[in-house]
N, C-alpha and C positions, 0 to 999 in steps of 0.2 A: 557760730558756736562750735561747729565742727573743727574749724581751724584753731580756735582758742583752746579746745580740749587737746588737740594734737600738739599745740605749742607747749602747753603745761606738761604733757607727757615727755616731750623732748627735753624740757628744762629739768624735769625730775631725773631723767636718765643721765643728762650731762652733769648735773650737780653731783650725783652719786659717783660718776667717773672722776670728777675733779677732786672730790674729798679723799680719794685713794692716794693722792699725791699732795699731802699737806705741806711738805717742805716748799714745793713750788708756789703754793698760796702765800706763804710768809715772805718768800723772796720777792714775788711780784708786788706785794703790798709795800715792802721796804723800798724797792726801786722807784715805784710810782710816787710814793710819799716823799722821797728825797727830791725827786724832780719838782714836785709841787712846792716844797719848801724853798727850793732854789728860785722858783718863779716869784714867790712872795718876798724873798730876800732881795731879789733884783728890783722889785717895786719899791722896797724900803730904801734902797740905795738911790734910786732915781728921785724919789720924793724927799730925800734929804737935801737935795739941791734945788728942786723946783716945787712950786705949789700945785701946778696943774700941768697936764699933758693933753693937748687937744681938747681942753675944756673939762677933763676928768680929774677930780682930786684923788687923793690916796685911797680913801675908802670906796669911792666909786670904781676905781680901777680894780680894787680887790674884788668887788662884786662882779665885775666883768670877767676877771680871770677865774674866779671860783665858779661862775656860771659855765664858763667854757670847760673847766675841769669836770664839772658835774655831767655835762653832756657827753664829753669824751669817755668818761669812766662807765657810764650806762651803756654807751654804744660798744665799748670794748668788752663789756661783760656779756651782752646778749646777742649782738649781731656781727661784730667784726670777726670773732673766731670762726664762725661758719663760713662767712664770705671769703676769708683768706684761704680756706681749704679748697675752693673751687678749682684753681689751677691743678692741684694734685688729683682731684676727682676726674678731671678731664683727661689728664695725661695717663692715669692708670686705668681708665675705663670704668672706674667705680661709680661714675655718674649714671651708668645703666641702672643700678639698683635704686637710685633716686627717681629716675624717670618711670620706673615700674609702679611707683606708689601713686595712689589716687588722690593726689594733692598737687598744688602748684610747685614746680621745681624750684623756683626762686624762693618761695617760702621755706621749703624743706632745707635747702642749702643754707639759708640765712640763719635759721634757728636750730641747726643741728648740733652746735657746740655752745658751751657756756664757760666763762671764766669768773670765778668767785672773787678773786682778789680785787678787781676793780670796784666791786660793790663796797668794800671797806673804804677804799679811797674816795669813792663818791660820797659816803657818809661824812668823811672828814671835810671834803669840799663844801658840803651843805652846812656843817658846823661853822666853817670860816665865813661862809656867805651870811649866815644869820648874825654873826658877830659884826660884820661890816655894815649890815643894815641897821643894827642897833647903834653902831658907832656914828651913823649919820642921823640918828633920831627919826628914822622913817617908820611909818606905821601903815604898810600896804593894806588896802581894803580887801575884802573877800573876792570881788571881781578881779582885782589886780593880781591876786595870788593864783586864782584859777587861770587867768590869761597867761601868767608866767609859766605855769605847768603845761598849758597847751602849746606855748611857744618852745618849751624844752622838747616836747614831742616833735614839733616841726623841725627843730634843729637836728634831732636824731634822724629824721627822714632825709634831711639834706646830706648828712654824713653817709647814710645808707646808700643814697643815690650815687654819690661821688665814688664810693668804693665799689659798688655794684658795676658801675660803668667801667671802672679800671680793670677789675678782675674779669669782666666779660671779654676783655681782649685776649684771654687765654684760648678762645676758640680760633684765634688767628696766629697767636704767638706761642711757641713751644715752651720757653722758660718765662712764663708770665708772672712768676713771683717777683721779678724785678720791678714790675709796675707798682707793687705795693710800696716801694721806696718813694714813688711819686706821691702817694697818699700821705705817708708819714712826713713828707716835706711840706705839703701845702696845708695840712689840717691846722698847723700852728697859726695860720692867717686869722683864724676865728677869734683869737685873743687880742687882736689889735683893735684899738678904738677906730670906728669907722671914720670919724672926723679926721684922724691922722693920715688916712689914705687919700691919695690924690691921683688925678689923671687916669690913664688906662688901667692901672692896678685897681683903683676903686671901682671902676665900671665893670671890669672883668669879674672881680670877686663879689660883686653885688648882683649882677644880672646873669652872667654865664655860669659861674660856679659860686653860688651865693653864700660862701663861708663867712663873709664879713657881717652877715645878718644873724648867724647862728647864735652867738652869745650877746652881741650888741643890742638886739631888739628886746630879748627877755630882761637883760640887765637894765636897759633904759626904762622898761615898764615898771620895775621896782623903784627906780630912782625918780623918774619924772611922771609916772602915771601912765594911763592908757593913751597911746598915740595911734590913731586909726591908720594913718598912712604906712608907717614902718611895720605895724602888725600885719596889715593886709599884704604888704610886699613880701614878708617872710613866709606867710602861709601860702600865697600864690606861687612863690618861687619853689618852695618845698614840694608842692604837688606837681609842678611842671617838671622839675628835674627827676623826681621819682618816676613819673610816667615815662619820660624819655629813657632813663636808664633801664627800666623794665622792658621797654620795647627793644632796646639794644641787646639786652640779655637774650630775649626770645629770638631775635634776628641771628645772633651768634649760635644759639642752640640748634638752628636749622643746619648749620655746618658741622655739627658734632657727629662723628662716626663712632658708633658703639664698639666696645671691645670685641663683640661677636661678629661685626661686619667685616 
């Protein structure tokens, strides 16, 4: 409960700060919305020529892409802004102020900033998702919907772990902002149908960095119902990578030299 109250306070402060720059909000929404529309248009072009891609028809693919968009936008709103500030905190010595607070440094860094724009785009992704579900004539049961929401949280945990692991390199690398480009490059993997991936690519992005599970498993739950194997795989993978990235963060934290030292 203490961490929840602290998180809500940080969200309130961050939201107040963000609302001071409303132009930035509208620009963010416009850019992300344009990118999402391009993705949907690309799907339209593909399915103009084929009926299925790796066993996924048009509406199923829209469910996959919209699910991925929903996860990304929630992550970009609540967790990514804070994590991306870690290199600057380390380089400037401002991490000292975080370490003085009586709470987990990883939690404080992760939740210190908020972007409101992605929430609007997340709502649009949800609207598109509902339309695709209705287009397929699906009627998910309450357990399936609850499982879907739980898997969305698991997907957020995977993204958190991947980015936490990357930004933790800042304890060894001076200009660690460059590693963020690596995250921006690989997170698009999540919108690819898992059945379309083969060989080492599928193995690596299923078991080492489980991005292929992030949107595929929740989307499959809406389309095909509850499948125990994939659901367990995503949940177990999310917990494993989160634990490993947190340990890596604390390992790097031991190398940190405060501004006063």
